[in-house]
MMTF fields as JSON, N, C-alpha, C and O atoms, coordinates in Angstrom:
{
  "mmtfVersion": "1.0.0",
  "mmtfProducer": "UNKNOWN",
  "numBonds": 507,
  "numAtoms": 508,
  "numGroups": 127,
  "numChains": 1,
  "numModels": 1,
  "chainsPerModel": [1],
  "groupsPerChain": [127],
  "chainIdList": ["A"],
  "bondAtomList": [4, 2, 8, 6, 12, 10, 16, 14, 20, 18, 24, 22, 28, 26, 32, 30, 36, 34, 40, 38, 44, 42, 48, 46, 52, 50, 56, 54, 60, 58, 64, 62, 68, 66, 72, 70, 76, 74, 80, 78, 84, 82, 88, 86, 92, 90, 96, 94, 100, 98, 104, 102, 108, 106, 112, 110, 116, 114, 120, 118, 124, 122, 128, 126, 132, 130, 136, 134, 140, 138, 144, 142, 148, 146, 152, 150, 156, 154, 160, 158, 164, 162, 168, 166, 172, 170, 176, 174, 180, 178, 184, 182, 188, 186, 192, 190, 196, 194, 200, 198, 204, 202, 208, 206, 212, 210, 216, 214, 220, 218, 224, 222, 228, 226, 232, 230, 236, 234, 240, 238, 244, 242, 248, 246, 252, 250, 256, 254, 260, 258, 264, 262, 268, 266, 272, 270, 276, 274, 280, 278, 284, 282, 288, 286, 292, 290, 296, 294, 300, 298, 304, 302, 308, 306, 312, 310, 316, 314, 320, 318, 324, 322, 328, 326, 332, 330, 336, 334, 340, 338, 344, 342, 348, 346, 352, 350, 356, 354, 360, 358, 364, 362, 368, 366, 372, 370, 376, 374, 380, 378, 384, 382, 388, 386, 392, 390, 396, 394, 400, 398, 404, 402, 408, 406, 412, 410, 416, 414, 420, 418, 424, 422, 428, 426, 432, 430, 436, 434, 440, 438, 444, 442, 448, 446, 452, 450, 456, 454, 460, 458, 464, 462, 468, 466, 472, 470, 476, 474, 480, 478, 484, 482, 488, 486, 492, 490, 496, 494, 500, 498, 504, 502],
  "bondOrderList": [1, 1, 1, 1, 1, 1, 1, 1, 1, 1, 1, 1, 1, 1, 1, 1, 1, 1, 1, 1, 1, 1, 1, 1, 1, 1, 1, 1, 1, 1, 1, 1, 1, 1, 1, 1, 1, 1, 1, 1, 1, 1, 1, 1, 1, 1, 1, 1, 1, 1, 1, 1, 1, 1, 1, 1, 1, 1, 1, 1, 1, 1, 1, 1, 1, 1, 1, 1, 1, 1, 1, 1, 1, 1, 1, 1, 1, 1, 1, 1, 1, 1, 1, 1, 1, 1, 1, 1, 1, 1, 1, 1, 1, 1, 1, 1, 1, 1, 1, 1, 1, 1, 1, 1, 1, 1, 1, 1, 1, 1, 1, 1, 1, 1, 1, 1, 1, 1, 1, 1, 1, 1, 1, 1, 1, 1],
  "groupList": [{"groupName": "MET", "atomNameList": ["N", "CA", "C", "O"], "elementList": ["N", "C", "C", "O"], "formalChargeList": [0, 0, 0, 0], "bondAtomList": [1, 0, 2, 1, 3, 2], "bondOrderList": [1, 1, 2], "singleLetterCode": "M", "chemCompType": "L-PEPTIDE LINKING"}, {"groupName": "LYS", "atomNameList": ["N", "CA", "C", "O"], "elementList": ["N", "C", "C", "O"], "formalChargeList": [0, 0, 0, 0], "bondAtomList": [1, 0, 2, 1, 3, 2], "bondOrderList": [1, 1, 2], "singleLetterCode": "K", "chemCompType": "L-PEPTIDE LINKING"}, {"groupName": "ASN", "atomNameList": ["N", "CA", "C", "O"], "elementList": ["N", "C", "C", "O"], "formalChargeList": [0, 0, 0, 0], "bondAtomList": [1, 0, 2, 1, 3, 2], "bondOrderList": [1, 1, 2], "singleLetterCode": "N", "chemCompType": "L-PEPTIDE LINKING"}, {"groupName": "VAL", "atomNameList": ["N", "CA", "C", "O"], "elementList": ["N", "C", "C", "O"], "formalChargeList": [0, 0, 0, 0], "bondAtomList": [1, 0, 2, 1, 3, 2], "bondOrderList": [1, 1, 2], "singleLetterCode": "V", "chemCompType": "L-PEPTIDE LINKING"}, {"groupName": "LEU", "atomNameList": ["N", "CA", "C", "O"], "elementList": ["N", "C", "C", "O"], "formalChargeList": [0, 0, 0, 0], "bondAtomList": [1, 0, 2, 1, 3, 2], "bondOrderList": [1, 1, 2], "singleLetterCode": "L", "chemCompType": "L-PEPTIDE LINKING"}, {"groupName": "THR", "atomNameList": ["N", "CA", "C", "O"], "elementList": ["N", "C", "C", "O"], "formalChargeList": [0, 0, 0, 0], "bondAtomList": [1, 0, 2, 1, 3, 2], "bondOrderList": [1, 1, 2], "singleLetterCode": "T", "chemCompType": "L-PEPTIDE LINKING"}, {"groupName": "CYS", "atomNameList": ["N", "CA", "C", "O"], "elementList": ["N", "C", "C", "O"], "formalChargeList": [0, 0, 0, 0], "bondAtomList": [1, 0, 2, 1, 3, 2], "bondOrderList": [1, 1, 2], "singleLetterCode": "C", "chemCompType": "L-PEPTIDE LINKING"}, {"groupName": "ILE", "atomNameList": ["N", "CA", "C", "O"], "elementList": ["N", "C", "C", "O"], "formalChargeList": [0, 0, 0, 0], "bondAtomList": [1, 0, 2, 1, 3, 2], "bondOrderList": [1, 1, 2], "singleLetterCode": "I", "chemCompType": "L-PEPTIDE LINKING"}, {"groupName": "PHE", "atomNameList": ["N", "CA", "C", "O"], "elementList": ["N", "C", "C", "O"], "formalChargeList": [0, 0, 0, 0], "bondAtomList": [1, 0, 2, 1, 3, 2], "bondOrderList": [1, 1, 2], "singleLetterCode": "F", "chemCompType": "L-PEPTIDE LINKING"}, {"groupName": "GLY", "atomNameList": ["N", "CA", "C", "O"], "elementList": ["N", "C", "C", "O"], "formalChargeList": [0, 0, 0, 0], "bondAtomList": [1, 0, 2, 1, 3, 2], "bondOrderList": [1, 1, 2], "singleLetterCode": "G", "chemCompType": "PEPTIDE LINKING"}, {"groupName": "SER", "atomNameList": ["N", "CA", "C", "O"], "elementList": ["N", "C", "C", "O"], "formalChargeList": [0, 0, 0, 0], "bondAtomList": [1, 0, 2, 1, 3, 2], "bondOrderList": [1, 1, 2], "singleLetterCode": "S", "chemCompType": "L-PEPTIDE LINKING"}, {"groupName": "TYR", "atomNameList": ["N", "CA", "C", "O"], "elementList": ["N", "C", "C", "O"], "formalChargeList": [0, 0, 0, 0], "bondAtomList": [1, 0, 2, 1, 3, 2], "bondOrderList": [1, 1, 2], "singleLetterCode": "Y", "chemCompType": "L-PEPTIDE LINKING"}, {"groupName": "PRO", "atomNameList": ["N", "CA", "C", "O"], "elementList": ["N", "C", "C", "O"], "formalChargeList": [0, 0, 0, 0], "bondAtomList": [1, 0, 2, 1, 3, 2], "bondOrderList": [1, 1, 2], "singleLetterCode": "P", "chemCompType": "L-PEPTIDE LINKING"}, {"groupName": "GLU", "atomNameList": ["N", "CA", "C", "O"], "elementList": ["N", "C", "C", "O"], "formalChargeList": [0, 0, 0, 0], "bondAtomList": [1, 0, 2, 1, 3, 2], "bondOrderList": [1, 1, 2], "singleLetterCode": "E", "chemCompType": "L-PEPTIDE LINKING"}, {"groupName": "ALA", "atomNameList": ["N", "CA", "C", "O"], "elementList": ["N", "C", "C", "O"], "formalChargeList": [0, 0, 0, 0], "bondAtomList": [1, 0, 2, 1, 3, 2], "bondOrderList": [1, 1, 2], "singleLetterCode": "A", "chemCompType": "L-PEPTIDE LINKING"}, {"groupName": "TRP", "atomNameList": ["N", "CA", "C", "O"], "elementList": ["N", "C", "C", "O"], "formalChargeList": [0, 0, 0, 0], "bondAtomList": [1, 0, 2, 1, 3, 2], "bondOrderList": [1, 1, 2], "singleLetterCode": "W", "chemCompType": "L-PEPTIDE LINKING"}, {"groupName": "ARG", "atomNameList": ["N", "CA", "C", "O"], "elementList": ["N", "C", "C", "O"], "formalChargeList": [0, 0, 0, 0], "bondAtomList": [1, 0, 2, 1, 3, 2], "bondOrderList": [1, 1, 2], "singleLetterCode": "R", "chemCompType": "L-PEPTIDE LINKING"}, {"groupName": "HIS", "atomNameList": ["N", "CA", "C", "O"], "elementList": ["N", "C", "C", "O"], "formalChargeList": [0, 0, 0, 0], "bondAtomList": [1, 0, 2, 1, 3, 2], "bondOrderList": [1, 1, 2], "singleLetterCode": "H", "chemCompType": "L-PEPTIDE LINKING"}, {"groupName": "ASP", "atomNameList": ["N", "CA", "C", "O"], "elementList": ["N", "C", "C", "O"], "formalChargeList": [0, 0, 0, 0], "bondAtomList": [1, 0, 2, 1, 3, 2], "bondOrderList": [1, 1, 2], "singleLetterCode": "D", "chemCompType": "L-PEPTIDE LINKING"}, {"groupName": "GLN", "atomNameList": ["N", "CA", "C", "O"], "elementList": ["N", "C", "C", "O"], "formalChargeList": [0, 0, 0, 0], "bondAtomList": [1, 0, 2, 1, 3, 2], "bondOrderList": [1, 1, 2], "singleLetterCode": "Q", "chemCompType": "L-PEPTIDE LINKING"}],
  "groupTypeList": [0, 1, 2, 1, 3, 4, 5, 3, 4, 6, 7, 4, 8, 9, 4, 0, 0, 3, 2, 10, 9, 4, 2, 1, 8, 8, 2, 11, 0, 12, 0, 12, 1, 0, 10, 13, 13, 0, 0, 4, 7, 0, 10, 14, 8, 7, 5, 7, 1, 15, 7, 8, 12, 4, 3, 14, 7, 3, 13, 7, 7, 9, 9, 7, 4, 7, 14, 7, 12, 1, 1, 16, 14, 4, 9, 14, 7, 7, 7, 4, 12, 7, 5, 7, 9, 7, 8, 3, 17, 17, 4, 3, 17, 18, 7, 14, 10, 7, 14, 7, 14, 4, 7, 4, 4, 3, 7, 2, 7, 15, 14, 7, 7, 14, 2, 15, 17, 1, 11, 19, 12, 7, 7, 1, 7, 2, 10],
  "groupIdList": [1, 2, 3, 4, 5, 6, 7, 8, 9, 10, 11, 12, 13, 14, 15, 16, 17, 18, 19, 20, 21, 22, 23, 24, 25, 26, 27, 28, 29, 30, 31, 32, 33, 34, 35, 36, 37, 38, 39, 40, 41, 42, 43, 44, 45, 46, 47, 48, 49, 50, 51, 52, 53, 54, 55, 56, 57, 58, 59, 60, 61, 62, 63, 64, 65, 66, 67, 68, 69, 70, 71, 72, 73, 74, 75, 76, 77, 78, 79, 80, 81, 82, 83, 84, 85, 86, 87, 88, 89, 90, 91, 92, 93, 94, 95, 96, 97, 98, 99, 100, 101, 102, 103, 104, 105, 106, 107, 108, 109, 110, 111, 112, 113, 114, 115, 116, 117, 118, 119, 120, 121, 122, 123, 124, 125, 126, 127],
  "secStructList": [7, 2, 2, 2, 2, 2, 2, 2, 2, 2, 2, 2, 2, 2, 2, 2, 2, 2, 2, 2, 2, 2, 2, 2, 2, 2, 7, 7, 1, 7, 7, 7, 7, 7, 7, 2, 2, 2, 2, 2, 2, 2, 2, 2, 2, 2, 2, 1, 6, 6, 2, 2, 2, 2, 2, 2, 2, 2, 2, 2, 2, 2, 2, 2, 2, 2, 2, 1, 4, 4, 4, 2, 2, 2, 2, 2, 2, 2, 2, 2, 2, 2, 2, 2, 2, 2, 2, 2, 2, 2, 2, 2, 2, 7, 4, 4, 4, 2, 2, 2, 2, 2, 2, 2, 2, 2, 2, 2, 2, 2, 2, 2, 2, 2, 6, 2, 2, 2, 2, 2, 2, 2, 2, 7, 7, 7, 7],
  "xCoordList": [6.928, 7.824, 7.62, 7.552, 7.524, 7.332, 6.017, 5.936, 4.988, 3.692, 3.778, 3.147, 4.557, 4.701, 5.456, 5.112, 6.477, 7.227, 6.301, 6.297, 5.517, 4.58, 3.56, 3.221, 3.072, 2.093, 2.684, 2.038, 3.897, 4.548, 4.76, 4.481, 5.254, 5.484, 4.177, 4.139, 3.12, 1.828, 1.237, 0.581, 1.461, 0.991, 1.746, 1.137, 3.059, 3.856, 3.472, 3.332, 3.304, 2.871, 1.52, 1.332, 0.592, -0.735, -0.691, -1.389, 0.131, 0.271, 0.839, 0.406, 1.809, 2.374, 1.313, 1.239, 0.495, -0.546, -1.617, -2.055, -2.035, -3.04, -2.483, -3.177, -1.234, -0.595, -0.544, -0.839, -0.171, -0.095, -1.474, -1.612, -2.481, -3.839, -4.358, -4.962, -4.126, -4.567, -3.836, -4.418, -2.56, -1.787, -2.369, -2.281, -2.951, -3.559, -4.757, -5.081, -5.42, -6.543, -6.114, -6.649, -5.141, -4.812, -3.475, -3.188, -2.66, -1.381, -0.523, -0.106, -0.256, 0.532, 2.008, 2.802, 2.399, 3.808, 4.333, 3.642, 5.544, 6.08, 6.371, 6.78, 6.151, 6.434, 7.931, 8.547, 8.522, 9.947, 10.141, 9.198, 11.353, 11.666, 11.448, 11.912, 10.73, 10.369, 11.085, 11.379, 11.349, 11.904, 10.797, 9.623, 11.188, 10.192, 9.194, 7.994, 9.716, 8.847, 7.831, 6.653, 8.285, 7.375, 6.353, 5.205, 6.758, 5.817, 4.718, 3.563, 5.073, 4.068, 3.1, 1.89, 3.643, 2.807, 1.862, 0.667, 2.4, 1.576, 0.494, -0.636, 0.822, -0.198, -1.29, -2.453, -0.922, -1.938, -2.851, -4.067, -2.26, -3.07, -4.01, -5.155, -3.538, -4.356, -5.485, -6.593, -5.197, -6.221, -7.349, -8.526, -6.968, -7.969, -8.369, -7.773, -9.343, -9.684, -10.046, -9.891, -10.515, -10.98, -9.875, -10.077, -8.708, -7.702, -7.073, -6.94, -6.679, -6.061, -7.024, -6.629, -8.271, -9.188, -9.43, -9.528, -9.525, -9.719, -8.522, -8.693, -7.323, -6.11, -6.027, -5.671, -6.35, -6.292, -7.256, -6.892, -8.464, -9.455, -9.0, -9.131, -8.47, -7.972, -6.791, -6.695, -5.899, -4.757, -5.232, -4.72, -6.192, -6.685, -7.396, -7.1, -8.321, -9.07, -8.132, -8.153, -7.313, -6.376, -5.373, -5.039, -4.885, -3.928, -4.517, -3.864, -5.749, -6.416, -6.626, -6.33, -7.135, -7.443, -6.196, -6.23, -5.104, -3.9, -3.256, -2.529, -3.525, -2.976, -3.756, -3.248, -4.968, -5.805, -5.641, -6.033, -5.065, -4.771, -5.954, -5.76, -7.147, -8.288, -8.774, -9.482, -8.408, -8.819, -7.651, -7.801, -6.493, -5.265, -5.377, -4.871, -6.017, -6.143, -6.887, -6.48, -7.966, -8.733, -7.918, -7.873, -7.281, -6.468, -5.319, -5.004, -4.684, -3.545, -3.962, -3.222, -5.133, -5.622, -6.066, -5.821, -6.712, -7.173, -5.994, -6.056, -4.927, -3.801, -2.79, -1.913, -2.887, -1.919, -1.776, -0.643, -2.855, -2.667, -1.915, -1.134, -2.145, -1.439, 0.048, 0.902, 0.35, 1.748, 2.472, 3.62, 1.807, 2.41, 2.629, 3.666, 1.669, 1.823, 3.001, 3.737, 3.186, 4.324, 5.624, 6.555, 5.686, 6.898, 7.22, 8.357, 6.217, 6.443, 6.824, 7.689, 6.182, 6.528, 8.011, 8.716, 8.474, 9.883, 10.806, 11.907, 10.385, 11.183, 11.395, 12.483, 10.358, 10.412, 10.928, 11.726, 10.482, 10.752, 11.759, 12.317, 12.004, 12.845, 13.566, 13.35, 14.418, 15.08, 15.94, 16.153, 16.436, 17.31, 16.59, 17.229, 15.28, 14.546, 13.591, 12.504, 13.999, 13.143, 13.138, 12.252, 14.112, 14.238, 12.971, 12.48, 12.436, 11.236, 10.046, 9.224, 9.954, 8.864, 8.965, 7.955, 10.182, 10.394, 10.041, 9.425, 10.423, 10.091, 8.579, 8.056, 7.872, 6.41, 5.782, 4.854, 6.287, 5.758, 6.009, 5.131, 7.185, 7.512, 6.615, 6.128, 6.397, 5.505, 4.101, 3.459, 3.616, 2.289, 2.165, 1.185, 3.154, 3.139, 3.243, 2.58, 4.07, 4.199, 2.845, 2.457, 2.129, 0.813, -0.164, -0.989, -0.081, -0.945, -0.593, -1.483, 0.693, 1.121, 0.737, 0.282, 0.921, 0.584, -0.912, -1.316, -1.726, -3.183, -3.756, -4.957, -2.904, -3.318, -4.514, -5.379, -4.574, -5.688, -7.042, -8.068, -7.057, -8.307, -8.802, -9.984, -7.901, -8.277, -8.725, -9.346, -8.425, -8.72, -10.181, -10.435, -11.166, -12.555, -12.912, -13.814, -12.219, -12.504, -11.979, -12.635, -10.797, -10.147, -10.308, -9.847, -10.956, -11.137, -12.064, -13.129, -11.637, -12.452, -13.216, -12.616, -14.54, -15.374, -15.553, -15.837, -15.382, -15.543, -16.902, -17.221],
  "yCoordList": [10.156, 9.136, 8.95, 7.826, 10.085, 10.042, 9.332, 8.601, 9.557, 8.919, 7.403, 6.66, 6.946, 5.511, 4.843, 3.736, 5.517, 4.978, 4.863, 3.839, 5.902, 5.868, 4.753, 4.059, 4.576, 3.512, 2.141, 1.316, 1.888, 0.6, 0.407, -0.666, 1.447, 1.35, 1.127, 0.351, 1.798, 1.632, 0.244, -0.31, -0.316, -1.68, -2.665, -3.547, -2.514, -3.387, -3.194, -4.162, -1.934, -1.604, -2.259, -2.877, -2.115, -2.699, -4.206, -4.789, -4.844, -6.297, -6.735, -7.742, -5.981, -6.301, -6.186, -7.031, -5.143, -4.951, -6.04, -6.571, -6.369, -7.427, -8.753, -9.494, -9.048, -10.281, -10.319, -11.345, -9.207, -9.133, -9.323, -10.014, -8.712, -8.852, -10.272, -10.8, -10.897, -12.277, -13.226, -14.196, -12.944, -13.786, -13.759, -14.752, -12.647, -12.566, -13.499, -13.951, -13.791, -14.721, -16.177, -17.077, -16.406, -17.773, -18.296, -19.485, -17.436, -17.833, -18.73, -19.805, -18.311, -19.119, -18.736, -19.445, -17.64, -17.246, -17.539, -17.276, -18.08, -18.369, -17.08, -16.071, -17.14, -15.991, -15.936, -16.97, -14.757, -14.652, -14.875, -14.763, -15.186, -15.371, -14.042, -12.993, -14.107, -12.881, -12.807, -13.822, -11.583, -11.356, -11.558, -11.68, -11.592, -11.752, -10.602, -10.798, -9.398, -8.213, -8.345, -8.04, -8.8, -8.965, -10.066, -9.961, -11.11, -12.185, -11.669, -12.078, -10.78, -10.169, -9.301, -9.335, -8.535, -7.673, -8.529, -8.244, -9.576, -10.446, -11.151, -11.299, -11.582, -12.239, -11.246, -11.625, -9.983, -8.958, -8.759, -8.633, -8.732, -8.6, -9.793, -9.627, -10.977, -12.177, -12.154, -12.616, -11.616, -11.496, -10.567, -10.824, -9.486, -8.567, -9.17, -8.847, -10.017, -10.853, -10.085, -10.627, -8.86, -8.13, -7.336, -6.89, -7.144, -6.24, -6.784, -6.036, -8.065, -8.617, -8.655, -8.276, -9.098, -9.049, -7.626, -7.408, -6.666, -5.274, -4.778, -4.199, -5.001, -4.578, -5.292, -4.677, -6.573, -7.343, -6.782, -6.64, -6.468, -5.927, -4.568, -4.295, -3.718, -2.407, -2.583, -1.87, -3.523, -3.775, -4.26, -3.813, -5.16, -5.698, -4.616, -4.429, -3.911, -2.861, -1.737, -1.324, -1.241, -0.168, -0.598, 0.182, -1.838, -2.345, -2.429, -2.063, -2.909, -2.982, -1.58, -1.323, -0.675, 0.674, 1.453, 2.172, 1.334, 2.104, 1.602, 2.342, 0.35, -0.208, 0.246, 0.16, 0.721, 1.191, 2.701, 3.437, 3.179, 4.62, 5.549, 6.577, 5.233, 6.122, 6.107, 7.021, 5.093, 4.972, 5.174, 5.0, 5.538, 5.635, 6.632, 6.362, 7.757, 8.771, 8.206, 8.427, 7.485, 6.877, 5.775, 5.703, 4.924, 3.846, 4.356, 3.78, 5.444, 6.01, 6.519, 6.369, 7.115, 7.62, 6.459, 6.475, 5.458, 4.308, 3.55, 3.131, 3.37, 2.549, 3.339, 2.735, 4.665, 5.49, 5.111, 4.988, 4.919, 4.548, 3.225, 3.072, 2.279, 0.999, 1.22, 0.679, 2.01, 2.283, 3.015, 2.701, 3.977, 4.689, 3.712, 3.76, 2.838, 1.834, 0.905, 0.577, 0.477, -0.373, 0.373, -0.178, 1.628, 2.429, 2.643, 2.448, 3.042, 3.302, 2.015, 2.02, 0.924, -0.362, -0.687, -1.056, -0.548, -0.839, 0.182, -0.167, 1.411, 2.447, 2.141, 2.355, 1.645, 1.4, -0.004, -0.164, -1.016, -2.397, -3.141, -4.147, -2.674, -3.45, -2.516, -2.579, -1.656, -0.622, -1.212, -0.565, -2.441, -3.065, -3.272, -3.244, -3.478, -3.707, -2.562, -2.783, -1.35, -0.187, 0.233, 0.972, -0.229, 0.218, -0.04, 0.864, -1.254, -1.562, -0.744, -0.302, -0.541, 0.269, 1.713, 2.337, 2.234, 3.596, 3.698, 4.677, 2.706, 2.692, 2.676, 3.413, 1.846, 1.792, 3.135, 3.593, 3.76, 5.056, 6.125, 6.942, 6.122, 7.106, 6.919, 7.898, 5.676, 5.423, 5.91, 6.541, 5.626, 6.051, 7.58, 8.127, 8.249, 9.72, 10.288, 11.274, 9.674, 10.128, 10.003, 10.897, 8.902, 8.724, 9.793, 10.277, 10.16, 11.212, 12.563, 13.302, 12.884, 14.163, 14.239, 15.281, 13.139, 13.123, 13.311, 13.752, 12.987, 13.119, 14.217, 14.241, 15.118, 16.16, 16.959, 17.339, 17.217, 17.99, 17.317, 17.996, 16.007, 15.285, 15.463, 15.261, 15.839, 16.052, 17.485, 17.757, 18.396, 19.821, 20.09, 20.86, 19.49, 19.784, 19.341, 19.909, 18.346, 17.862, 18.824, 19.063, 19.382, 20.214, 21.716, 22.537, 22.06, 23.485, 24.147, 23.625, 25.3, 26.062, 27.104, 27.967, 27.02, 27.987, 29.24, 29.168, 30.385, 31.651, 32.241, 33.315],
  "zCoordList": [-21.699, -21.175, -19.669, -19.171, -18.949, -17.499, -17.157, -16.17, -17.988, -17.775, -17.933, -17.18, -18.91, -19.145, -17.995, -17.58, -17.489, -16.348, -15.145, -14.462, -14.881, -13.758, -13.942, -12.984, -15.157, -15.418, -15.124, -14.478, -15.588, -15.333, -13.832, -13.295, -13.156, -11.71, -10.949, -9.994, -11.366, -10.683, -10.926, -10.044, -12.104, -12.367, -11.467, -10.861, -11.383, -10.511, -9.047, -8.299, -8.647, -7.283, -6.99, -5.942, -7.924, -7.765, -7.646, -6.816, -8.478, -8.405, -7.06, -6.498, -6.543, -5.224, -4.135, -3.242, -4.211, -3.202, -3.292, -2.271, -4.513, -4.69, -4.174, -3.478, -4.516, -4.042, -2.515, -1.903, -1.913, -0.455, 0.175, 1.184, -0.418, 0.097, -0.027, 0.907, -1.183, -1.376, -0.432, 0.054, -0.173, 0.733, 2.155, 2.878, 2.548, 3.881, 4.005, 5.103, 2.877, 2.899, 2.703, 3.35, 1.802, 1.404, 1.933, 1.798, 2.527, 3.143, 2.249, 2.68, 1.027, 0.1, 0.064, -0.555, 0.707, 0.764, 2.171, 3.155, 2.272, 3.604, 4.378, 3.804, 5.678, 6.552, 6.829, 7.087, 6.779, 7.13, 8.63, 9.413, 9.009, 10.421, 11.143, 10.695, 12.272, 12.984, 14.331, 14.963, 14.74, 16.074, 17.108, 16.761, 18.378, 19.449, 19.445, 19.634, 19.224, 19.175, 18.042, 18.227, 16.863, 15.732, 15.993, 15.563, 16.688, 17.013, 17.941, 17.824, 18.854, 19.737, 18.93, 19.15, 18.004, 17.161, 16.316, 16.231, 15.694, 14.848, 15.676, 15.209, 16.883, 17.709, 18.107, 18.242, 18.295, 18.581, 17.373, 17.523, 16.171, 14.951, 14.788, 14.369, 15.112, 14.997, 16.034, 15.761, 17.22, 18.252, 17.791, 18.047, 17.107, 16.535, 15.189, 14.162, 15.191, 14.041, 12.773, 11.679, 12.875, 11.703, 11.005, 9.876, 11.639, 11.082, 9.8, 8.831, 9.76, 8.558, 7.369, 6.266, 7.552, 6.408, 5.898, 4.69, 6.807, 6.388, 5.58, 4.507, 6.086, 5.376, 4.028, 3.024, 3.999, 2.755, 1.711, 0.544, 2.12, 1.181, 0.649, -0.545, 1.522, 1.085, 0.126, -0.873, 0.422, -0.476, -1.84, -2.866, -1.864, -3.135, -3.947, -5.127, -3.325, -4.04, -4.474, -5.634, -3.551, -3.888, -4.942, -5.834, -4.852, -5.832, -7.226, -8.204, -7.321, -8.631, -9.188, -10.355, -8.359, -8.837, -9.244, -10.243, -8.504, -8.842, -10.136, -10.8, -10.489, -11.725, -12.966, -14.084, -12.772, -13.889, -14.014, -13.109, -15.127, -15.236, -14.943, -14.295, -15.385, -15.154, -13.709, -13.286, -12.956, -11.55, -10.594, -9.384, -11.128, -10.337, -9.187, -8.098, -9.395, -8.343, -7.141, -6.0, -7.384, -6.299, -5.616, -4.388, -6.411, -5.857, -5.015, -3.974, -5.461, -4.727, -3.351, -2.379, -3.271, -1.977, -1.086, 0.12, -1.67, -0.885, -0.281, 0.874, -1.046, -0.597, 0.237, 0.856, 0.27, 0.999, 2.479, 2.943, 3.245, 4.661, 4.827, 5.766, 3.927, 3.99, 3.716, 4.419, 2.698, 2.339, 3.469, 3.781, 4.072, 5.209, 6.368, 7.03, 6.613, 7.667, 7.42, 8.351, 6.175, 5.818, 6.079, 6.665, 5.645, 5.817, 7.299, 7.729, 8.069, 9.505, 10.228, 11.104, 9.862, 10.479, 10.26, 11.199, 9.02, 8.732, 9.383, 9.808, 9.466, 10.106, 11.587, 12.121, 12.241, 13.689, 14.023, 14.946, 13.282, 13.678, 12.802, 13.24, 11.58, 10.666, 9.695, 8.485, 10.231, 9.429, 8.313, 7.288, 8.506, 7.502, 6.163, 5.112, 6.191, 4.936, 4.614, 4.08, 4.938, 4.682, 3.204, 2.775, 2.434, 1.043, 0.234, -0.442, 0.291, -0.493, -0.008, -0.81, 1.303, 1.853, 1.364, 1.04, 1.312, 0.822, -0.661, -1.084, -1.446, -2.876, -3.071, -3.907, -2.309, -2.413, -2.046, -2.713, -0.992, -0.569, -1.634, -1.913, -2.217, -3.259, -4.487, -5.052, -4.901, -6.042, -5.722, -6.561, -4.519, -4.104, -4.113, -4.618, -3.558, -3.533, -4.943, -5.262, -5.79, -7.183, -7.895, -8.646, -7.662, -8.278, -7.788, -8.564, -6.531, -5.994, -6.622, -7.044, -6.685, -7.267, -8.748, -9.22, -9.476, -10.913, -11.151, -12.227, -10.17, -10.302, -9.424, -9.153, -8.984, -8.048, -8.556, -7.768, -9.844, -10.408, -10.172, -10.136, -10.013, -9.767, -8.334, -8.052, -7.433, -6.037, -5.776, -4.748, -6.679, -6.481, -6.13, -5.204, -6.829, -6.459, -5.037, -4.421, -4.521, -3.171, -2.131, -1.118, -2.369, -1.345, -1.594, -0.801, -2.685, -3.008, -1.993, -1.666, -1.506, -0.561, -1.364, -2.005, -1.326, -2.046, -1.205, -0.01, -1.846, -1.143, -1.413, -0.902]
}
C-alpha cells in the first residue's frame, strides 16, 4: 500500500516538475504578482541567460525519471537540488506559500529513502 501511495505521489510530483520545466521554455502559465525583491531576483535570473534553460532541463528530466518506478532513484537524486532550491526560496522570500514547497521536498526525500538500497553501492566504503 505504501508503495502505491509513493508511486502516485511521484507521478504527480513528476508531472508538476515537467510542467514547470516546460513552462520555462514556452511561458504558458501566467506569472504571479511579484514583490520588488522577487522582481530583482527574476531580472538577475534573466540576465544569466543559461540558468532558466538549465533548471528547466533538469526539471523535465528529473520529473520524467521520478515518475517511472524503475528510474525513480535516479530521478529523485537529479531533482533534489531543484526541490531544495524551491524550499529555500519559499523559506527566505515567500514563507506564506511554503506548504507546497515542503510537500514537494518531503515527497522527494521519501523517494530517496524508499530507494536507499540503490544508492548503497555508490556510497559504500570498501575496506
